[in-house]
MARBAKE-634086 format. One record per atom (N, C-alpha, C, O, CB): residue in three letters; atom name; x, y, z. Coordinates in Angstrom, 1 decimal. Each point is the difference from the previous one (the first is absolute). Glycine has a CB too. Example, Ala and Ser with C-alpha at 12.3 -4.5 7.8 and 13.67 -1.06 7.14 Angstrom:
<babas>
  residuo  atomo      px      py      pz
      ALA      N    13.2    -5.7     7.8
      ALA     CA    -0.9     1.2     0.0
      ALA      C     0.9     1.2     0.0
      ALA      O     1.0     0.0     0.7
      ALA     CB    -2.9    -1.2     0.5
      SER      N     1.5     2.3    -1.9
      SER     CA     0.9     1.1     0.0
      SER      C    -0.8     1.1     0.8
      SER      O     0.5     1.1     0.1
      SER     CB     0.7    -1.7    -2.3
</babas>
This chain:
<babas>
  residuo  atomo      px      py      pz
      UNK      N    10.5    10.3    34.3
      UNK     CA    -0.6    -0.2    -1.2
      UNK      C     0.1    -1.6    -0.3
      UNK      O     1.1    -0.6     0.0
      UNK     CB    -0.7     3.1    -0.6
      UNK      N    -1.7    -3.0     0.2
      UNK     CA     0.0    -1.4    -0.2
      UNK      C    -0.3    -0.3    -1.4
      UNK      O    -1.1     0.1    -0.3
      UNK     CB     0.5    -0.6     2.6
      UNK      N     1.5     0.1    -3.1
      UNK     CA    -0.1    -0.2    -1.5
      UNK      C    -0.8    -1.5     0.0
      UNK      O    -0.6     0.0    -1.0
      UNK     CB     3.0     1.4     0.1
      UNK      N    -2.6    -2.4     1.6
      UNK     CA    -0.7    -1.1    -0.4
      UNK      C    -1.2     0.0     0.1
      UNK      O    -0.7     0.4     1.0
      UNK     CB     2.2    -1.4    -0.5
      UNK      N    -2.1     0.3    -1.9
      UNK     CA    -1.2    -0.5    -0.1
      UNK      C    -0.1    -1.3    -0.7
      UNK      O     1.0    -0.5    -0.6
      UNK     CB    -1.7     2.8     0.7
      UNK      N    -0.6    -3.1     0.1
      UNK     CA     0.0    -1.3    -0.5
      UNK      C    -0.2     0.1    -1.4
      UNK      O    -0.8     0.8    -0.5
      UNK     CB     0.0    -1.8     2.5
      UNK      N     1.6     0.2    -2.8
      UNK     CA    -0.2    -0.5    -1.4
      UNK      C    -0.4    -1.2    -0.1
      UNK      O     0.4    -0.7    -1.0
      UNK     CB     1.1     1.9     0.3
      UNK      N    -2.2    -1.7     1.3
      UNK     CA    -0.6    -1.6     0.0
      UNK      C    -0.9    -0.1     1.3
      UNK      O     0.3     0.3     1.1
      UNK     CB     1.9    -1.6    -2.3
      UNK      N    -3.3     0.8     0.9
      UNK     CA    -1.0    -0.4     1.2
      UNK      C    -0.3    -1.4    -0.3
      UNK      O     0.1    -0.4    -1.1
      UNK     CB    -1.2     2.7     1.5
      UNK      N     0.8    -3.2     0.6
      UNK     CA    -0.3    -1.5    -0.6
      UNK      C    -1.7    -0.1    -0.5
      UNK      O    -0.7    -0.7    -0.6
      UNK     CB     2.8    -0.5     2.5
      UNK      N    -2.4     2.7    -1.0
      UNK     CA    -1.8    -0.2    -0.5
      UNK      C    -0.6     0.8    -1.4
      UNK      O    -1.1     0.1    -0.5
      UNK     CB     0.7    -0.3     3.3
      UNK      N     1.9     0.9    -3.0
      UNK     CA    -0.3     1.3    -1.1
      UNK      C     0.6    -0.6    -1.5
      UNK      O    -0.5     0.0    -1.1
      UNK     CB     0.9     2.2     3.2
      UNK      N     0.8    -2.6    -1.7
      UNK     CA     0.6    -0.5    -1.1
      UNK      C     1.0     1.2     0.0
      UNK      O     0.2     0.5     1.0
      UNK     CB    -2.1    -1.9    -2.4
      UNK      N     2.8     1.9     0.0
      UNK     CA     0.8     0.8     0.1
      UNK      C    -0.3     1.8     0.1
      UNK      O    -1.1     0.4    -0.5
      UNK     CB     2.2    -2.7    -0.6
      UNK      N    -0.5     2.9     1.4
      UNK     CA    -0.4     1.5     0.5
      UNK      C     0.7     1.0    -1.0
      UNK      O     1.1    -0.3    -0.5
      UNK     CB    -1.3    -0.3     3.2
      UNK      N    -0.4     1.5    -2.8
      UNK     CA     0.6     1.0    -0.9
      UNK      C     0.6     0.9     0.9
      UNK      O    -0.6     0.4     1.1
      UNK     CB    -1.0    -0.5    -3.1
      UNK      N     3.0     0.4     1.6
      UNK     CA     0.8     0.6     1.0
      UNK      C    -0.1     1.6     0.0
      UNK      O     0.8     0.7     0.6
      UNK     CB     0.7    -2.9    -0.9
      UNK      N    -2.6     2.7    -0.6
      UNK     CA    -0.3     1.3     0.4
      UNK      C    -1.0     0.2     0.7
      UNK      O     0.0     0.8     0.9
      UNK     CB     0.9    -0.3    -2.6
      UNK      N    -2.1    -1.2     1.5
      UNK     CA    -1.2     0.2     0.6
      UNK      C    -0.5    -0.9     1.1
      UNK      O    -0.9     0.3     0.8
      UNK     CB     0.4     0.5    -3.0
      UNK      N     1.3    -2.0     2.3
      UNK     CA     0.1    -1.0     1.0
      UNK      C    -1.6    -0.9    -0.3
      UNK      O    -0.6    -0.6     0.9
      UNK     CB     2.6     2.3     1.1
      UNK      N    -2.3    -1.5    -3.2
      UNK     CA    -1.4    -0.8    -0.3
      UNK      C     0.1    -1.1    -0.8
      UNK      O     0.8     0.3    -0.9
      UNK     CB    -1.9     1.5     1.2
      UNK      N     0.5    -3.0    -0.4
      UNK     CA     0.3    -1.2    -0.8
      UNK      C     0.0     0.7    -1.4
      UNK      O    -0.6     0.9    -0.6
      UNK     CB    -0.4    -2.8     2.3
      UNK      N     2.0     1.1    -2.0
      UNK     CA     0.6     0.4    -1.6
      UNK      C    -1.4     0.0    -1.0
      UNK      O    -0.2     0.7    -1.0
      UNK     CB     2.9    -2.1     1.4
      UNK      N    -3.4     0.6     0.0
      UNK     CA    -1.3     0.0    -0.8
      UNK      C    -1.0     1.0    -0.1
      UNK      O    -0.7     0.3    -0.9
      UNK     CB     1.0    -2.2     1.4
      UNK      N    -0.1     2.4     1.1
      UNK     CA    -0.9     1.3     0.4
      UNK      C     0.9     1.5    -0.2
      UNK      O    -0.4     1.0     0.4
      UNK     CB    -0.9    -2.7     1.6
      UNK      N     2.1     1.5    -2.4
      UNK     CA     1.1     1.2     0.1
      UNK      C    -0.5     1.3    -0.6
      UNK      O    -0.2     0.1    -1.2
      UNK     CB     2.0    -1.8     1.1
      UNK      N    -1.9     2.6     1.0
      UNK     CA    -0.3     1.3    -0.6
      UNK      C     0.8     0.8    -0.8
      UNK      O    -0.4     0.7    -0.9
      UNK     CB    -0.6    -0.7     2.6
      UNK      N     2.3    -0.2    -1.6
      UNK     CA     1.0     0.8    -0.7
      UNK      C     0.3    -0.5    -1.2
      UNK      O     0.3     0.8    -0.9
      UNK     CB     0.5    -0.1     2.9
      UNK      N    -0.7    -2.0    -2.2
      UNK     CA    -0.1    -0.5    -1.5
      UNK      C    -1.0     0.3    -1.1
      UNK      O     0.3     0.2    -1.2
      UNK     CB     0.5    -1.9     2.4
      UNK      N    -2.4     1.7    -0.5
      UNK     CA    -1.0     0.8    -0.8
      UNK      C     0.2     1.2    -0.3
      UNK      O    -0.6     0.4    -1.0
      UNK     CB    -0.6    -1.7     1.7
      UNK      N     1.8     2.0    -0.2
      UNK     CA     0.3     1.4    -0.7
      UNK      C     1.3    -0.1    -1.2
      UNK      O     0.7    -1.0    -0.1
      UNK     CB    -1.4     2.2     2.6
      UNK      N     0.8     0.0    -3.3
      UNK     CA     0.3    -0.2    -1.0
      UNK      C     1.7    -0.4     0.1
      UNK      O     0.9     0.7     0.6
      UNK     CB    -3.1     0.8    -1.6
      UNK      N     2.3    -2.7     0.2
      UNK     CA     1.3    -0.5     0.0
      UNK      C     0.5     0.7    -1.5
      UNK      O    -0.4    -0.4    -1.1
      UNK     CB     0.0    -1.9     2.7
      UNK      N     1.2     3.4    -1.4
      UNK     CA     0.3     0.6    -1.2
      UNK      C     1.5     0.0    -0.3
      UNK      O     0.7     0.9     0.4
      UNK     CB    -2.8     0.3     0.0
      UNK      N     2.6    -2.2    -1.3
      UNK     CA     1.3    -0.1     0.0
      UNK      C     0.4     1.3    -1.6
      UNK      O    -0.5    -0.2    -1.1
      UNK     CB     0.5    -3.0     2.6
      UNK      N     0.9     4.1    -1.2
      UNK     CA     0.5     1.1    -0.7
      UNK      C     1.0    -0.6    -0.9
      UNK      O     0.9    -0.7     0.5
      UNK     CB    -1.4     2.5     1.2
      UNK      N     0.4    -1.5    -3.1
      UNK     CA     1.0    -0.8    -0.8
      UNK      C     0.5     1.2    -0.9
      UNK      O     0.2     1.1     0.4
      UNK     CB    -1.5    -3.8    -0.3
      UNK      N     1.5     2.4    -1.3
      UNK     CA     1.1     1.0    -1.0
      UNK      C    -0.7     0.5    -1.1
      UNK      O     0.5     0.7    -0.9
      UNK     CB     1.6    -2.0     1.2
      UNK      N    -3.5     1.0    -0.1
      UNK     CA    -1.4     0.2    -1.2
      UNK      C     0.1    -1.4    -1.1
      UNK      O    -0.6     0.0    -1.1
      UNK     CB     0.8     3.4     1.0
      UNK      N     0.7    -4.4     0.5
      UNK     CA     0.0    -1.1    -1.1
      UNK      C    -0.5    -1.4     0.6
      UNK      O     0.5    -0.6     0.9
      UNK     CB     1.6     1.7    -2.1
      UNK      N    -3.3    -1.3     0.5
      UNK     CA    -0.6    -1.3     0.3
      UNK      C     0.8    -1.3    -0.1
      UNK      O     0.2    -0.3    -1.2
      UNK     CB    -2.2     1.6     0.5
      UNK      N     2.4    -2.1     1.4
      UNK     CA     0.9    -1.3    -0.4
      UNK      C    -0.9    -1.1    -0.1
      UNK      O    -0.9    -0.1     0.7
      UNK     CB     3.0     0.8     0.6
      UNK      N    -1.8    -1.7    -2.4
      UNK     CA    -0.8    -1.1     0.2
      UNK      C     0.8    -1.1     0.0
      UNK      O     0.8     0.0    -1.0
      UNK     CB    -2.7     1.0     0.1
      UNK      N     2.0    -2.2     1.9
      UNK     CA     0.8    -0.8    -0.3
      UNK      C    -0.6    -1.5     0.4
      UNK      O    -1.0     0.0     0.7
      UNK     CB     2.7     1.9    -0.5
      UNK      N    -1.3    -2.7    -0.6
      UNK     CA    -0.2    -1.6     0.3
      UNK      C     0.8    -0.6     1.1
      UNK      O     1.2     0.2     0.0
      UNK     CB    -1.6    -0.3    -2.3
      UNK      N    -0.3    -0.7     3.4
      UNK     CA     0.6    -0.3     1.2
      UNK      C    -0.3    -1.2     0.3
      UNK      O    -1.2    -0.1     0.2
      UNK     CB     1.1     2.1     0.4
      UNK      N     0.6    -3.2    -0.3
      UNK     CA    -0.3    -1.3     0.4
      UNK      C     0.4    -0.2     1.7
      UNK      O    -0.7    -0.7     0.7
      UNK     CB     1.1    -0.2    -3.5
      UNK      N     0.6     1.4     3.2
      UNK     CA     0.5     0.1     1.4
      UNK      C    -1.3    -0.5     1.1
      UNK      O    -1.1     0.5     0.1
      UNK     CB     3.0     1.8    -0.8
      UNK      N    -1.5    -3.3     1.2
      UNK     CA    -1.1    -0.3     1.2
      UNK      C    -1.1    -0.5    -0.5
      UNK      O    -1.0    -0.1     0.8
      UNK     CB     1.6     1.9     0.4
      UNK      N    -0.8    -2.2    -2.5
      UNK     CA    -1.2    -0.4    -0.5
      UNK      C    -0.1    -1.2    -0.5
      UNK      O    -0.9    -0.1    -0.9
      UNK     CB     0.6     2.1     0.7
      UNK      N     1.0    -2.8     0.4
      UNK     CA     0.3    -1.4    -0.6
      UNK      C     0.0     0.1    -1.1
      UNK      O    -0.7    -0.9    -0.6
      UNK     CB    -0.1    -0.4     2.0
      UNK      N     1.3     2.2    -2.2
      UNK     CA     0.2    -0.3    -1.6
      UNK      C    -0.9     1.0    -0.4
      UNK      O     0.4     0.7    -0.9
      UNK     CB     0.2    -3.5     0.6
      UNK      N    -1.7     2.9     0.6
      UNK     CA    -1.1     0.8    -0.4
      UNK      C     0.5     1.5    -0.4
      UNK      O     0.4     0.7     1.0
      UNK     CB    -2.0    -2.2     0.5
      UNK      N     1.5     1.9    -2.6
      UNK     CA     0.3     1.4    -0.4
      UNK      C    -1.3     0.8     0.5
      UNK      O    -1.2    -0.5     0.1
      UNK     CB     2.9    -0.1    -2.3
      UNK      N    -1.1     2.1     2.6
      UNK     CA    -1.1     1.2     0.1
      UNK      C     0.4     1.1    -0.8
      UNK      O     1.1    -0.2    -0.5
      UNK     CB    -1.7    -0.4     2.7
      UNK      N     0.1     1.7    -2.5
      UNK     CA     0.3     0.8    -0.6
      UNK      C     0.0     1.2     1.2
      UNK      O    -1.1     0.3     0.4
      UNK     CB     0.2    -1.4    -2.7
      UNK      N     2.1     1.8     2.8
      UNK     CA    -0.2     1.0     0.8
      UNK      C    -0.1     1.3    -0.9
      UNK      O     0.4    -0.1    -1.1
      UNK     CB     0.9    -1.1     3.1
      UNK      N    -2.1     2.5    -1.4
      UNK     CA    -0.1     1.1    -0.7
      UNK      C     0.5     1.2     1.1
      UNK      O    -0.9     0.0     1.0
      UNK     CB    -1.0    -1.1    -2.8
      UNK      N     2.7     1.9     2.0
      UNK     CA     0.8     0.8     0.9
      UNK      C     0.0     1.2    -0.4
      UNK      O     0.4     0.1    -1.2
      UNK     CB     0.8    -1.7     1.7
      UNK      N    -1.5     2.8     0.2
      UNK     CA     1.0     1.1    -0.2
      UNK      C    -1.5     0.9    -0.4
      UNK      O     0.1     1.2    -0.4
      UNK     CB     2.8    -2.3    -0.6
      UNK      N    -4.2     0.7     1.2
      UNK     CA    -1.5     0.7     0.1
      UNK      C    -0.1     0.7     1.0
      UNK      O     0.0    -0.3     1.2
      UNK     CB    -1.1    -1.4    -2.1
      UNK      N     1.0     3.3     0.4
      UNK     CA    -0.2     0.8     1.3
      UNK      C    -1.3     0.3     0.1
      UNK      O    -0.6     1.1    -0.3
      UNK     CB     2.7     0.0     0.4
      UNK      N    -2.8    -2.3     0.5
      UNK     CA    -1.5     0.3     0.4
      UNK      C    -0.3    -0.6     1.4
      UNK      O     0.5    -0.8     0.7
      UNK     CB    -1.3     0.7    -3.3
      UNK      N    -0.2     0.9     2.8
      UNK     CA    -0.2    -0.5     1.5
      UNK      C    -0.9    -1.4     0.2
      UNK      O    -0.7    -0.6    -0.9
      UNK     CB     0.8     3.3     1.6
      UNK      N     0.1    -3.1     0.7
      UNK     CA    -0.6    -1.7    -0.1
      UNK      C    -1.0    -0.3    -0.9
      UNK      O     0.1    -0.8    -0.9
      UNK     CB     0.2     0.4     3.2
      UNK      N    -1.6     1.3    -2.1
      UNK     CA    -1.3    -0.4    -0.4
      UNK      C     0.4    -0.2    -1.6
      UNK      O    -0.2    -1.1    -0.5
      UNK     CB    -1.5     2.3     2.4
      UNK      N     2.2    -0.1    -2.5
      UNK     CA    -0.1     0.3    -1.4
      UNK      C     1.1    -1.2    -0.5
      UNK      O     0.0    -0.2    -1.2
      UNK     CB    -0.7     3.2     1.3
      UNK      N     1.5    -3.7     0.7
      UNK     CA     0.7    -0.8    -0.4
      UNK      C    -0.5    -1.4    -0.1
      UNK      O     0.6    -0.9    -0.6
      UNK     CB     1.0     2.4     1.2
      UNK      N    -2.6    -1.8     0.1
      UNK     CA    -0.7    -0.8     0.2
      UNK      C    -0.9    -0.2    -1.3
      UNK      O    -0.1    -1.0    -0.7
      UNK     CB     0.5     1.5     3.3
      UNK      N    -1.1     0.7    -2.8
      UNK     CA    -0.8    -0.1    -1.2
      UNK      C     0.5     0.1    -1.3
      UNK      O    -0.7    -0.2    -0.9
      UNK     CB    -0.7     0.9     2.3
      UNK      N     2.7    -0.3    -1.6
      UNK     CA     0.8    -0.3    -1.0
      UNK      C     0.4    -1.5    -0.2
      UNK      O     0.4    -0.5    -1.0
      UNK     CB     0.2     2.8     1.2
      UNK      N    -0.6    -2.8     0.9
      UNK     CA     0.8    -1.6     0.0
      UNK      C    -1.3    -0.8    -0.4
      UNK      O     0.1    -0.9    -0.8
      UNK     CB     2.0     1.0     3.0
      UNK      N    -3.3     0.3    -1.7
      UNK     CA    -1.3    -0.9    -0.5
      UNK      C     0.2     0.3    -1.5
      UNK      O     0.4    -0.9    -0.7
      UNK     CB    -2.1     1.1     2.8
      UNK      N     1.3     1.0    -2.6
      UNK     CA    -0.1     0.1    -1.3
      UNK      C     1.4    -0.6    -0.9
      UNK      O    -0.2    -0.3    -1.2
      UNK     CB    -1.5     2.5     1.8
      UNK      N     2.7    -2.2    -0.2
      UNK     CA     0.9    -0.8    -0.8
      UNK      C    -0.1    -1.9     0.3
      UNK      O    -0.2    -0.8    -0.9
      UNK     CB     1.9     3.2     1.1
      UNK      N    -1.6    -2.5     0.6
      UNK     CA    -0.7    -1.4     0.3
      UNK      C    -1.1    -0.6    -1.1
      UNK      O    -0.1    -1.0    -0.6
      UNK     CB     0.5     1.8     3.1
      UNK      N    -1.2     0.3    -2.5
      UNK     CA    -1.1    -0.9    -0.9
      UNK      C     0.2     0.3    -1.3
      UNK      O    -0.6    -0.8    -0.9
      UNK     CB    -1.2     0.7     2.6
      UNK      N     2.7     1.4    -2.2
      UNK     CA     0.4     0.0    -1.4
      UNK      C     1.0    -1.1    -0.2
      UNK      O     0.2    -0.4    -1.1
      UNK     CB    -0.4     2.9     0.9
      UNK      N     0.7    -3.0     1.2
      UNK     CA     1.1    -1.3    -0.7
      UNK      C    -0.8    -1.2     0.6
      UNK      O     0.7    -1.1     0.0
      UNK     CB     2.1     2.3     0.1
      UNK      N    -4.1    -1.4     0.5
      UNK     CA    -0.4    -1.3     0.1
      UNK      C     0.6    -0.9     1.1
      UNK      O    -0.3    -1.2     0.0
      UNK     CB     0.0     1.5    -2.4
      UNK      N     1.1     0.3     3.4
      UNK     CA     0.4    -0.7     1.1
      UNK      C    -0.3     0.7     1.3
      UNK      O    -0.7     0.9     0.2
      UNK     CB     2.4    -1.9    -1.7
      UNK      N    -0.9     0.3     2.4
      UNK     CA    -0.2     0.5     1.6
      UNK      C     1.2     0.8     0.1
      UNK      O     0.9     0.2    -0.9
      UNK     CB    -2.1    -2.2     2.1
      UNK      N     1.0     2.6     0.2
      UNK     CA     1.3     0.8     0.5
      UNK      C    -0.5     0.4     1.2
      UNK      O    -0.8    -0.5     0.7
      UNK     CB     1.7     1.4    -2.8
      UNK      N     0.2     0.5     2.2
      UNK     CA    -0.3     0.3     1.6
      UNK      C     0.6     1.4     0.2
      UNK      O     0.6     0.3    -1.0
      UNK     CB    -0.4    -2.8     1.9
      UNK      N    -0.1     3.4     0.1
      UNK     CA     0.8     0.9     0.1
      UNK      C     0.6    -0.1     1.3
      UNK      O    -0.8     0.0     0.9
      UNK     CB    -0.3     1.2    -2.4
      UNK      N     2.6    -1.2     1.9
      UNK     CA     0.8    -0.5     0.9
      UNK      C     1.0     1.4     0.1
      UNK      O     0.7     0.4    -0.9
      UNK     CB    -1.1    -3.3     0.3
      UNK      N     0.4     3.5     2.0
      UNK     CA     1.0     1.1     0.1
      UNK      C     0.4     0.9    -1.0
      UNK      O     1.2     0.3    -0.3
      UNK     CB    -0.5    -1.7     1.6
      UNK      N    -1.9     2.0    -2.0
      UNK     CA    -0.1     0.8    -1.2
      UNK      C     0.3    -0.4    -1.3
      UNK      O    -0.2     0.8    -0.9
      UNK     CB     0.7     0.5     2.3
      UNK      N     0.0    -2.7    -1.7
      UNK     CA     0.1    -0.7    -1.0
      UNK      C    -1.2    -0.5    -0.8
      UNK      O    -0.7    -0.7     0.7
      UNK     CB     2.5     0.4     0.4
      UNK      N    -2.1     0.2    -2.2
      UNK     CA    -0.9    -0.9    -0.5
      UNK      C     0.4    -1.4    -0.5
      UNK      O     0.9    -0.1    -0.9
      UNK     CB    -1.9     2.2     0.5
      UNK      N     0.5    -3.2     0.9
      UNK     CA     0.3    -1.2    -0.5
      UNK      C    -0.9    -0.4    -0.7
      UNK      O    -1.1     0.1     0.4
      UNK     CB     2.3    -0.6     1.1
      UNK      N    -1.0    -0.1    -3.1
      UNK     CA    -1.0    -0.9    -0.9
      UNK      C     0.6    -1.1     0.0
      UNK      O     1.2    -0.1     0.2
      UNK     CB    -2.1     1.6    -1.6
      UNK      N     0.1    -2.6     1.2
      UNK     CA     0.2    -1.4    -0.2
      UNK      C     0.8    -0.2    -1.2
      UNK      O    -0.4     0.7    -0.9
      UNK     CB    -1.6    -1.3     1.9
      UNK      N     3.0    -0.2    -1.4
      UNK     CA     0.3     0.0    -1.1
      UNK      C     1.2     1.0    -0.7
      UNK      O     0.3     1.0     0.6
      UNK     CB    -2.7    -1.9    -0.3
      UNK      N     3.0     0.6    -1.6
      UNK     CA     0.7     0.9    -0.5
      UNK      C    -0.9     0.8    -0.9
      UNK      O    -0.4    -0.5    -1.1
      UNK     CB     2.5    -0.9     1.4
      UNK      N    -2.3     2.5     0.1
      UNK     CA    -1.4     0.9    -0.9
      UNK      C     1.0     1.4    -0.1
      UNK      O    -0.5     1.1     0.1
      UNK     CB    -2.4    -2.2     1.2
      UNK      N     4.3     0.9    -1.6
      UNK     CA     0.7     1.4    -0.2
      UNK      C    -0.3     0.5    -1.1
      UNK      O    -0.1     1.3     0.1
      UNK     CB     1.8    -1.7     1.0
      UNK      N    -1.9     0.0    -2.2
      UNK     CA    -0.4     0.7    -1.2
      UNK      C    -1.2     0.7    -0.3
      UNK      O     0.0     1.1    -0.5
      UNK     CB     1.1    -2.6     0.0
      UNK      N    -2.5     0.8     1.1
      UNK     CA    -0.9     0.5    -0.1
      UNK      C    -0.2     1.3     1.0
      UNK      O    -0.5     1.0    -0.3
      UNK     CB    -0.1    -3.2    -0.6
      UNK      N     1.0     1.9     2.3
      UNK     CA     0.3     1.0     0.9
      UNK      C     0.8     1.2    -0.7
      UNK      O    -0.5     1.1    -0.2
      UNK     CB     0.4    -3.0     2.2
      UNK      N     1.3     1.6    -2.2
      UNK     CA     0.5     1.1    -0.8
      UNK      C    -0.8     0.9    -0.8
      UNK      O     0.0     1.2     0.1
      UNK     CB     1.5    -2.6    -0.1
      UNK      N    -2.3     0.6    -0.9
      UNK     CA    -0.7     1.0    -0.9
      UNK      C    -1.1     0.8     0.7
      UNK      O    -0.2     1.2    -0.2
      UNK     CB     0.7    -2.8    -1.6
      UNK      N    -1.4     0.7     2.7
      UNK     CA    -0.8     0.8     0.7
      UNK      C     0.4     1.0     0.7
      UNK      O    -0.6     1.0    -0.4
      UNK     CB    -0.5    -2.6     0.4
      UNK      N     2.1     1.8     0.9
      UNK     CA     0.4     1.1     0.5
      UNK      C     0.6     1.0    -0.7
      UNK      O     0.0     1.1     0.5
      UNK     CB     0.1    -2.3     1.1
      UNK      N     0.4     1.1    -2.6
      UNK     CA     0.4     1.0    -1.1
      UNK      C    -1.0     0.4    -0.4
      UNK      O     0.2     1.2    -0.3
      UNK     CB     1.6    -1.9    -0.4
      UNK      N    -3.0     0.3     0.3
      UNK     CA    -1.4     0.5    -0.5
      UNK      C    -0.3     1.0     1.2
      UNK      O    -0.5     1.1    -0.3
      UNK     CB    -0.5    -3.3    -1.0
      UNK      N     1.2     1.9     2.3
      UNK     CA    -0.7     1.0     1.0
      UNK      C     1.3     1.1     0.6
      UNK      O     0.2     0.5     1.1
      UNK     CB    -2.3    -2.6    -0.2
      UNK      N     2.9     2.1    -1.9
      UNK     CA     1.1     1.3     0.2
      UNK      C     1.0    -0.1     0.8
      UNK      O     0.7     1.1     0.0
      UNK     CB    -2.2     0.0    -0.3
      UNK      N     1.9    -2.1     0.9
      UNK     CA     1.3    -0.2     1.0
      UNK      C     1.0    -0.5    -0.7
      UNK      O    -0.3    -0.9    -0.9
      UNK     CB    -0.8     0.6     2.9
      UNK      N     2.3     0.7    -1.8
      UNK     CA     1.1    -0.5    -0.6
      UNK      C     0.4    -1.4     0.4
      UNK      O     0.0    -0.1     1.3
      UNK     CB     0.6     2.4    -1.4
      UNK      N    -0.3    -3.2    -0.5
      UNK     CA    -0.2    -1.5     0.5
      UNK      C     1.4    -0.4    -0.6
      UNK      O     0.4     0.4    -1.1
      UNK     CB    -3.3    -1.0     1.2
      UNK      N     3.7    -0.4     1.0
      UNK     CA     1.0    -0.6    -0.5
      UNK      C     0.0    -1.7     0.4
      UNK      O    -0.5    -0.3     1.1
      UNK     CB     1.8     2.7    -1.2
      UNK      N    -0.7    -3.2    -0.8
      UNK     CA     0.0    -1.3     0.3
      UNK      C     1.5     0.0     1.2
      UNK      O     1.2     0.5    -0.3
      UNK     CB    -2.6    -1.5    -2.5
      UNK      N     1.1     0.4     3.8
      UNK     CA     1.3    -0.1     0.8
      UNK      C     0.4    -1.3     0.6
      UNK      O    -0.9    -0.6     0.5
      UNK     CB     0.4     2.7    -0.1
      UNK      N     1.5    -2.6    -0.4
      UNK     CA     0.6    -1.6     0.5
      UNK      C     0.3    -0.1    -1.3
      UNK      O     0.1     0.9    -0.8
      UNK     CB    -1.4    -2.3     2.9
      UNK      N     1.4     0.0    -2.4
      UNK     CA     0.7    -0.7    -0.9
      UNK      C    -1.0    -0.6    -1.2
      UNK      O     0.5    -0.6    -1.0
      UNK     CB     1.3     0.2     3.0
</babas>
């Protein structure tokens, strides 16, 4: 049994460990990244690795990847800032915890502020 497979190619760059495609063309990541939680949506502020710039992270949403992207788009518009969806988390630029807490509670989710 041969367990070796490439993880990097000079021509293609970093490769997915599951489907062996370049990360930007990865098929398995485009499927639903669904992180199951305890039913509580958590909102926290983080600055690590961002040169002091803060972002607001939203975790614990039990949604499919497409629904997560649509929700992120709406939240970004309501906050008037940019953001992204990474690994099942929604990142919104700046400290938007209070506004996001209110918006998500209006949608019927149980929401907590996490972190300090």
